[in-house]
KOLBAVEX-609857 format. One record per residue (C-alpha): residue number from 1; residue in one letter; x, y, z. Coordinates in Angstrom, 1 decimal. Layout:
BEGIN
   n res   east  north     up
 NUM   a      X      Y      Z
...
***
This chain:
BEGIN
   n res   east  north     up
   1   m -113.9   42.1   81.6
   2   d -112.1   43.5   84.7
   3   r -111.0   40.0   85.6
   4   i -109.5   39.5   82.1
   5   i -107.7   42.8   82.3
   6   e -106.4   42.0   85.8
   7   e -105.1   38.6   84.6
   8   m -103.3   40.2   81.7
   9   k -101.6   42.6   84.0
  10   k -100.4   39.8   86.2
  11   r  -99.0   37.9   83.2
  12   i  -97.2   41.0   82.0
  13   l  -95.6   41.6   85.5
  14   r  -94.5   37.9   85.7
  15   g  -93.0   38.2   82.3
  16   i  -91.1   41.4   83.3
  17   a  -89.8   39.6   86.4
  18   l  -88.6   36.7   84.4
  19   l  -86.8   39.0   82.0
  20   v  -85.1   40.8   84.9
  21   t  -84.1   37.6   86.5
  22   a  -82.7   36.2   83.2
  23   g  -80.8   39.5   82.8
  24   m  -79.3   39.1   86.2
  25   f  -78.0   35.6   85.4
  26   f  -76.8   36.7   82.0
  27   s  -74.9   39.7   83.6
  28   c  -73.3   37.3   86.1
  29   d  -72.1   35.1   83.3
  30   k  -70.5   38.1   81.6
  31   v  -68.2   38.8   84.6
  32   p  -66.1   35.7   85.1
  33   s  -64.4   35.2   88.4
  34   e  -60.6   34.7   88.8
  35   p  -59.5   31.1   89.2
  36   e  -58.6   29.9   92.6
  37   t  -55.3   28.2   91.4
  38   r  -53.1   29.5   88.7
  39   d  -51.0   27.5   86.2
  40   k  -48.0   29.8   86.4
  41   v  -46.9   32.9   88.4
  42   l  -43.9   34.9   87.4
  43   l  -42.3   37.5   89.7
  44   y  -39.7   40.0   88.4
  45   y  -37.9   41.3   91.5
  46   a  -35.7   44.4   90.9
  47   a  -33.5   45.5   93.8
  48   g  -32.5   48.6   91.8
  49   f  -31.9   51.4   94.2
  50   n  -28.4   51.7   92.7
  51   n  -26.6   52.7   89.5
  52   l  -28.5   50.0   87.6
  53   s  -31.9   51.7   88.1
  54   s  -32.4   53.1   84.6
  55   s  -31.4   49.7   83.0
  56   l  -33.8   47.8   85.2
  57   e  -36.5   50.3   84.4
  58   e  -35.9   49.6   80.7
  59   d  -36.1   45.9   81.4
  60   i  -39.5   46.3   83.1
  61   d  -40.8   48.4   80.1
  62   q  -39.7   45.6   77.8
  63   l  -41.2   42.9   80.0
  64   c  -44.5   44.8   79.9
  65   s  -44.3   45.2   76.1
  66   g  -44.4   41.4   75.4
  67   y  -47.0   38.8   76.3
  68   i  -49.3   40.0   79.0
  69   p  -51.8   37.5   80.6
  70   e  -55.5   38.3   81.0
  71   k  -56.6   39.2   84.5
  72   t  -59.0   36.2   84.7
  73   g  -56.6   33.9   83.0
  74   n  -54.5   31.1   84.4
  75   n  -51.2   33.0   84.4
  76   v  -50.0   35.9   86.6
  77   l  -47.2   38.4   85.8
  78   l  -45.9   40.5   88.8
  79   v  -43.2   43.2   89.0
  80   f  -41.6   44.3   92.3
  81   q  -39.4   47.3   91.9
  82   n  -37.3   49.5   94.1
  83   l  -35.8   52.1   91.7
  84   v  -34.2   55.5   92.1
  85   e  -37.0   58.1   91.8
  86   s  -35.4   61.5   92.7
  87   g  -31.7   60.8   93.3
  88   y  -29.9   58.5   95.8
  89   s  -30.5   60.9   98.7
  90   t  -34.3   60.5   98.4
  91   a  -36.0   57.4   99.6
  92   a  -37.8   55.4   97.0
  93   t  -41.1   53.5   97.5
  94   p  -40.8   49.8   96.8
  95   t  -44.0   48.7   94.9
  96   l  -45.4   45.4   93.7
  97   f  -47.4   45.6   90.5
  98   r  -49.6   43.1   88.8
  99   v  -49.5   43.4   85.0
 100   y  -52.5   42.1   83.0
 101   k  -54.8   42.8   80.0
 102   n  -58.2   44.2   80.8
 103   d  -61.4   43.4   78.9
 104   a  -60.6   46.1   76.4
 105   g  -57.2   44.5   75.7
 106   t  -55.3   47.4   77.4
 107   t  -52.2   46.6   79.5
 108   v  -52.9   47.5   83.2
 109   k  -50.2   47.9   85.8
 110   e  -52.1   47.6   89.1
 111   t  -50.5   48.4   92.4
 112   v  -51.1   45.5   94.8
 113   l  -48.6   46.2   97.5
 114   t  -46.7   49.3   98.6
 115   l  -43.9   49.3  101.2
 116   t  -42.7   52.1  103.4
 117   p  -40.4   54.6  101.5
 118   g  -36.8   53.7  102.1
 119   t  -37.4   50.0  102.5
 120   l  -34.6   48.0  100.9
 121   a  -35.4   45.4   98.3
 122   a  -31.9   43.9   99.0
 123   s  -33.1   42.6  102.3
 124   v  -34.1   39.1  103.4
 125   n  -37.1   40.7  105.3
 126   t  -38.4   42.4  102.2
 127   l  -37.8   39.4   99.9
 128   r  -39.6   37.1  102.3
 129   q  -42.5   39.6  102.7
 130   v  -43.0   40.0   99.0
 131   l  -42.8   36.3   98.2
 132   t  -45.1   35.4  101.1
 133   y  -47.6   37.9   99.7
 134   v  -47.3   36.4   96.3
 135   s  -47.7   32.8   97.4
 136   t  -50.7   33.5   99.6
 137   t  -52.5   35.8   97.1
 138   w  -52.0   33.7   94.0
 139   k  -52.0   29.9   94.6
 140   s  -50.0   28.0   92.0
 141   d  -48.1   24.8   91.3
 142   s  -45.5   26.8   89.4
 143   y  -43.8   29.9   90.7
 144   g  -40.9   31.6   89.0
 145   l  -38.5   34.3   90.3
 146   i  -36.4   36.6   88.2
 147   f  -33.9   38.4   90.5
 148   s  -32.2   41.5   89.0
 149   s  -29.6   43.7   90.6
 150   h  -25.9   43.7   91.4
 151   a  -24.4   40.5   92.8
 152   t  -21.2   38.6   93.4
 153   g  -22.5   35.1   94.0
 154   w  -21.7   33.4   97.3
 155   l  -19.3   36.1   98.6
 156   p  -20.3   37.4  102.1
 157   a  -22.4   40.5  102.3
 158   e  -20.5   43.6  103.5
 159   h  -23.6   45.1  105.1
 160   k  -27.0   43.6  105.9
 161   e  -30.1   45.4  106.8
 162   e  -30.4   43.5  110.1
 163   p  -28.9   45.9  112.8
 164   d  -27.3   43.1  114.8
 165   y  -24.9   42.1  111.9
 166   q  -21.3   43.1  112.4
 167   g  -20.2   43.5  108.8
 168   e  -16.6   43.1  107.7
 169   n  -15.5   45.3  104.8
 170   i  -14.3   42.5  102.5
 171   s  -17.1   42.0  100.0
 172   p  -17.6   43.9   96.7
 173   s  -21.4   43.4   96.7
 174   s  -22.9   39.9   97.3
 175   i  -26.6   39.6   96.4
 176   g  -28.7   42.6   95.5
 177   s  -26.6   45.6   96.4
 178   e  -28.6   48.7   97.0
 179   y  -27.6   52.1   98.3
 180   s  -28.7   53.6  101.6
 181   p  -31.0   56.7  101.1
 182   e  -29.4   58.2  104.2
 183   t  -25.9   58.1  102.9
 184   g  -26.3   58.0   99.1
 185   t  -23.6   55.8   97.5
 186   s  -21.3   55.6  100.5
 187   l  -23.0   52.6  102.0
 188   s  -24.7   49.6  100.3
 189   y  -26.8   46.7  101.6
 190   e  -26.8   43.1  100.3
 191   m  -27.9   39.6  101.2
 192   d  -25.8   36.6  102.0
 193   l  -26.5   33.5   99.9
 194   d  -27.8   31.3  102.8
 195   d  -30.1   34.2  104.0
 196   f  -31.4   34.6  100.5
 197   a  -32.3   30.9  100.3
 198   d  -33.9   30.9  103.7
 199   a  -36.1   33.9  102.8
 200   i  -37.9   32.0  100.1
 201   p  -41.2   30.7  101.7
 202   m  -42.5   28.5   98.9
 203   h  -41.0   26.1   96.4
 204   l  -40.0   27.7   93.2
 205   d  -40.1   26.1   89.7
 206   y  -37.1   28.2   88.8
 207   i  -34.9   31.2   89.7
 208   l  -33.3   33.3   87.0
 209   f  -30.5   35.6   88.2
 210   d  -30.1   38.6   85.9
 211   a  -27.0   39.6   88.0
 212   c  -23.2   39.1   87.8
 213   f  -21.2   36.1   89.1
 214   m  -24.2   34.1   90.3
 215   g  -23.3   31.0   88.2
 216   g  -21.5   29.1   90.9
 217   v  -21.9   25.5   92.1
 218   e  -22.1   27.0   95.6
 219   v  -25.2   29.1   94.6
 220   a  -27.0   26.2   92.9
 221   y  -26.3   23.8   95.8
 222   q  -27.6   26.3   98.4
 223   l  -30.8   26.8   96.4
 224   r  -31.4   23.1   95.6
 225   d  -34.1   22.7   98.2
 226   v  -36.1   25.8   97.3
 227   c  -36.1   25.6   93.5
 228   d  -36.1   22.9   90.7
 229   r  -34.0   24.9   88.2
 230   v  -31.6   27.8   88.4
 231   a  -30.3   29.9   85.5
 232   f  -27.4   32.4   85.9
 233   s  -24.1   33.8   84.6
 234   q  -20.7   32.7   85.7
 235   a  -19.1   36.0   84.7
 236   e  -20.5   39.5   84.6
 237   v  -23.8   40.4   83.0
 238   l  -23.8   43.5   80.8
 239   a  -26.2   46.2   81.8
 240   d  -28.8   45.3   79.1
 241   g  -29.3   42.0   80.7
 242   f  -31.6   39.3   79.3
 243   d  -34.1   39.7   76.5
 244   y  -37.3   40.8   78.4
 245   t  -39.4   41.4   75.3
 246   t  -39.9   37.6   75.0
 247   m  -39.4   36.7   78.7
 248   a  -43.1   36.5   79.7
 249   s  -43.9   34.5   76.6
 250   c  -41.3   31.9   77.3
 251   l  -42.1   31.6   81.0
 252   l  -45.9   32.1   81.1
 253   e  -47.4   31.6   77.6
 254   s  -45.6   28.4   76.7
 255   f  -47.4   25.0   77.1
 256   g  -46.2   22.7   79.9
 257   s  -43.3   23.9   82.0
 258   p  -41.9   27.4   81.6
 259   n  -39.3   27.4   78.9
 260   l  -36.3   28.7   80.9
 261   k  -33.9   27.0   78.4
 262   k  -35.2   29.2   75.6
 263   v  -34.6   32.3   77.8
 264   c  -31.0   31.3   78.3
 265   k  -30.5   30.4   74.6
 266   s  -31.9   33.8   73.5
 267   y  -29.6   35.6   75.9
 268   y  -26.6   33.8   74.5
 269   e  -27.6   34.2   70.8
 270   h  -28.3   38.0   71.3
 271   y  -24.8   38.7   72.7
 272   n  -23.1   36.3   70.4
 273   s  -24.6   38.3   67.4
 274   l  -22.9   41.5   68.6
 275   s  -19.3   42.6   68.1
 276   g  -16.4   44.0   70.1
 277   e  -16.8   44.2   73.8
 278   e  -20.6   43.8   73.6
 279   q  -20.0   40.2   72.4
 280   s  -19.7   39.1   76.1
 281   a  -21.8   36.5   77.8
 282   t  -21.8   33.3   79.9
 283   v  -25.0   31.5   80.9
 284   s  -26.1   28.1   82.1
 285   m  -29.2   26.4   83.3
 286   i  -29.0   23.8   86.1
 287   d  -31.3   21.0   87.2
 288   c  -31.0   21.1   91.0
 289   s  -32.1   17.5   91.5
 290   g  -28.7   16.2   90.5
 291   l  -26.6   18.4   92.8
 292   d  -26.4   16.0   95.7
 293   a  -24.9   13.4   93.4
 294   l  -22.4   16.0   92.1
 295   a  -21.4   16.9   95.7
 296   e  -20.9   13.3   96.6
 297   v  -18.5   12.7   93.7
 298   c  -16.7   15.9   94.4
 299   r  -16.2   15.0   98.0
 300   t  -14.7   11.7   97.0
 301   i  -12.3   13.4   94.5
 302   f  -11.3   16.1   97.0
 303   s  -10.6   13.6   99.7
 304   a   -8.5   11.4   97.4
 305   h   -6.6   14.4   95.9
 306   r   -6.0   16.6   99.0
 307   a   -2.4   17.1   98.2
 308   e   -3.0   18.2   94.6
 309   l   -6.0   20.4   95.7
 310   d   -3.8   22.2   98.3
 311   q   -1.1   22.9   95.7
 312   l   -3.4   24.4   93.0
 313   d   -2.2   27.6   91.4
 314   p   -5.3   29.7   90.7
 315   d   -3.5   31.6   88.0
 316   e   -3.4   28.5   85.9
 317   i   -7.2   27.9   86.1
 318   q   -9.9   29.6   84.1
 319   c  -11.2   32.5   86.1
 320   f  -14.4   34.5   85.3
 321   g  -13.5   37.7   87.1
 322   r  -11.6   40.5   85.3
 323   y  -10.6   42.4   88.4
 324   s   -8.9   41.2   91.6
 325   i  -12.0   41.8   93.7
 326   h  -13.9   39.3   91.4
 327   r  -11.2   36.6   91.1
 328   y  -13.0   34.1   93.2
 329   f  -15.0   32.3   90.5
 330   y  -13.2   29.6   88.6
 331   d  -14.3   26.9   86.1
 332   l  -15.2   23.8   88.1
 333   e  -14.2   21.3   85.4
 334   d  -10.9   23.1   84.9
 335   i  -10.2   22.7   88.6
 336   m  -10.7   19.0   88.2
 337   d   -8.4   19.0   85.2
 338   h   -5.6   20.2   87.4
 339   l   -6.0   17.6   90.1
 340   g   -4.5   14.7   88.1
 341   l   -7.7   12.6   88.1
 342   s   -7.7    9.1   86.7
 343   a   -9.8    8.5   83.6
 344   q  -12.5    6.9   85.7
 345   e  -12.6    9.7   88.2
 346   m  -13.0   12.3   85.5
 347   a  -15.7   10.2   83.8
 348   d  -17.6    9.9   87.1
 349   f  -17.3   13.7   87.6
 350   r  -18.4   14.6   84.1
 351   n  -21.3   12.1   84.2
 352   v  -22.9   13.7   87.3
 353   m  -22.0   17.3   86.4
 354   y  -23.6   17.1   82.9
 355   d  -26.6   15.4   84.4
 356   c  -27.1   18.8   86.2
 357   i  -26.4   21.1   83.4
 358   i  -29.3   21.4   81.0
 359   y  -27.8   24.2   78.9
 360   k  -24.6   26.2   78.8
 361   a  -23.1   28.7   76.4
 362   t  -20.4   31.4   76.3
 363   t  -19.3   33.9   73.6
 364   g  -15.7   33.0   74.5
 365   k  -14.9   36.2   76.3
 366   m  -16.1   38.8   78.8
 367   i  -15.0   42.2   77.5
 368   n  -11.2   41.8   77.8
 369   l  -11.2   38.4   79.5
 370   e  -10.7   35.3   77.3
 371   i  -12.9   32.3   78.3
 372   d  -11.2   29.1   76.9
 373   k  -12.6   26.7   79.5
 374   f  -16.3   26.7   80.3
 375   c  -18.3   23.8   81.9
 376   g  -21.3   25.9   83.1
 377   l  -20.5   26.1   86.8
 378   s  -18.0   28.2   88.6
 379   s  -16.3   27.4   91.9
 380   y  -14.1   28.9   94.6
 381   c  -10.5   27.7   94.4
 382   t   -8.2   26.6   97.1
 383   n   -5.2   28.8   97.8
 384   k   -7.3   32.0   97.5
 385   s   -7.4   32.1  101.3
 386   v   -9.3   35.4  101.7
 387   y  -12.8   33.9  102.1
 388   d  -11.8   30.4  103.5
 389   d  -13.4   30.9  106.9
 390   f  -16.7   32.1  105.4
 391   y  -16.6   29.4  102.7
 392   r  -16.5   26.7  105.3
 393   t  -20.0   27.8  106.4
 394   l  -21.5   27.2  102.9
 395   a  -23.6   24.1  102.3
 396   w  -21.5   23.2   99.3
 397   n  -18.2   23.1  101.2
 398   q  -19.8   21.3  104.1
 399   a  -20.9   18.6  101.6
 400   t  -17.7   18.4   99.7
 401   g  -14.9   19.4  102.1
 402   m  -13.0   21.4   99.4
 403   i  -11.7   23.8  102.0
 404   e  -10.8   21.9  105.2
***
């Protein structure tokens, strides 16, 4: 009898052990691990320690109110923000957040990287640091960057964070203008276009600039080796910017490639539906793979029409700047229209240009500026003179020789 009871005890203990083991495996199955490689990673980068801070904060709120990926899913949504917290004289703390849905379906904004208070987001060092962190932390074949701040395209930066730079007071803002906490609004820092491009450590699927005057052929050409597509505005961008409520859905949730064209189209349709001064927008989306061919054709045309190029009157060409400090952005096709090109030369130019331009649209005005000519790319114009020396350093001018 004792042997029977002892055998029964052993069987019961073995059964309990099996149940515990099965429970352990079951519990492991209920906690899925994050994938090693993601389908899509989207980073919203707000260099907003400036007078746009409240508008950029609203954009972030809208972005986080739309489609949010699950933490263990194949898509990643990131927000890097440097916003005014307690006035311009108080240093802000730049922070990188990961935004995701937890198991309960609640949106979580998890801090994944915090920089020293007072660190500028409008800095090549910070941009490179954040992008490097993103690319090493979340492996993906598709990275997208939304850059939001003040900007004036390719114009030279007035002040850089790098202490060895001897700035010249000639630029209204360049890329990513931010105020210095030490001096409030009396000094701002920006990035030059070539520095911005060099700071990108991985290849990007696309860059979307929610910033003024970035829609130039010079910008697209400088970025052609670091991104496949670029979307931007040739003129100003009103403070409300793009439609962020549907942004993540278009760029992360959609099947296949991120639907950047839909983002641009929604931007145009929104502003075109408004009235008065609010009905103001220019936007285009560029395929960077065709830009070398465009540069080659432009170089041939500029060389053959040097006399006409040197005699251009900028006042006769469509400009996208309303004020004198912004009158350096002209419609590229309108420039060609004033060079007296042959029918074949114009056809060659248009063929390669429209191979680059995936989408373009304008409401026909920018507040009080009429926009009658719009090809989807702006350009510097000869006989402006102010920035000629700097312009010669740009990759676009070195490829085309517009300014000798």
